[in-house]
Residue, then its C-alpha position, 0 to 999 in steps of 0.5 A: m645230354m639227358t641220356s648221358f646223365f644216367d650213364q653213371f648208373m650203368s653197371p661198369v663193364y671192362l672187355g665184356i667183364p662186369l666189374m660189379a664184383l670188384a665194387f663189392l670187394l673193394p670196400w672190404l679191402l679198405f678196412p684195417s684188420p685187427a692187429p695182435r698188439w696190445l695197443n691199436n692205432r687210432l683208425l682201429t680204435l675209431q672203427s671198434w668204437f663205432i661198431n660197438r656203439f652202433t651194435s649196442q644202440l641197435l640191439t638194446p630194444m631187442n630180446v636175446g633172440g634178436h642178438k643173434w643177428a648182431l653180426v649180420l646187421t652190423s656187417l650190412m651197415i658197414f657194407l652199405i655205408s662203404l658202398n654209398m661213400l665210395g660212390l661219391l668219389p669221382y669216376t666211381f660206381t655206386p652199386t646201391t643205385q641199382l634197384s636189383l641189388n637193393m632188392g636182393l638185400a632187402v627181400p631175403l632179410w625181410l623173408a627171414t624175419v617173417l619166417i622166424g616169426l611164423r616158426n617161433q610165434p605163429t599166432a602173434a605173427l598172424g595176429h599182426l594182420l588183424p588189429e584187436g577190436t576190429p569190427g566184423p565187417l572190416i575184418p576181410v578188408l583189413i586183412i587184405i590191407e595188412t597183407i599188402s603192407l607186409f609184402i610192400r616192406p622189402l619194396a619200400l626198403g629197396v626203392r627208398l635207398t635207390a631213389n635217395l642215392t639216385a636223386g642225389h647223384l643226378l642233382m650233383q651232376l646237374i649242378a656241376t654241369a651248370a657251374f661248368v657251363l656258366l663259368p665262361l659266361m657268368p663267373t660270379v654265378a658259376g662261383l655261387t653254383a660251385i658253393v651250392l655244389f659243395l654244400l650239396t656234396i656235404l649233404e650227400v655224405a650225410v644222406a649216404m650214411i643216414q640211408a644205410y642206417v635207416f635200411v638196417l634200422l627198419m630191418s631190425l624193427y621188422l626183426q623185433e616184431n618176430v622174435 
């Protein structure tokens, strides 16, 4: 039983063909494309409003150099929210529960921000490794600590997203299994468990959106330090 709980996190394969690419392409097919008409429908208007609000809120603290990343960060936000939300549907697979995928998103983007900082302002980028006014004996120790914290950033991004989604999916499956087992034995307790499962599902919807936003927000903060 315990092994089957983790089967939902296995990469789906059909006739020996991995279906991970299908899980990546499906979210983009669900978004409506802009029409040439003067008036759009409600879904397109809501989508445009969300993208405009998110982009303005994310890029307001940055200078003009960071605005070049608007398309990348907004696309990443929509992509992560779509994958996280679709993973809450029955008989679906959540690619963002795979640490390899999250690290594949976090490491290149983090490395790009670091390289941009080293190219545009190398003195300021290296100055983050040593706070101003540090006593002489503590300089080697602080440089090592700050360097380790710098390289831990992409790992923290990937592990945070993976751990939150994995824990939520496991908890939902455990509670659903408990409600199913208790239904013939104690219907009242099973009903209360089903209510808890419903509330947890609503919480997981919020977690799916918040974790995608936190991922992109932290990436924008890393970018803000280097532009």
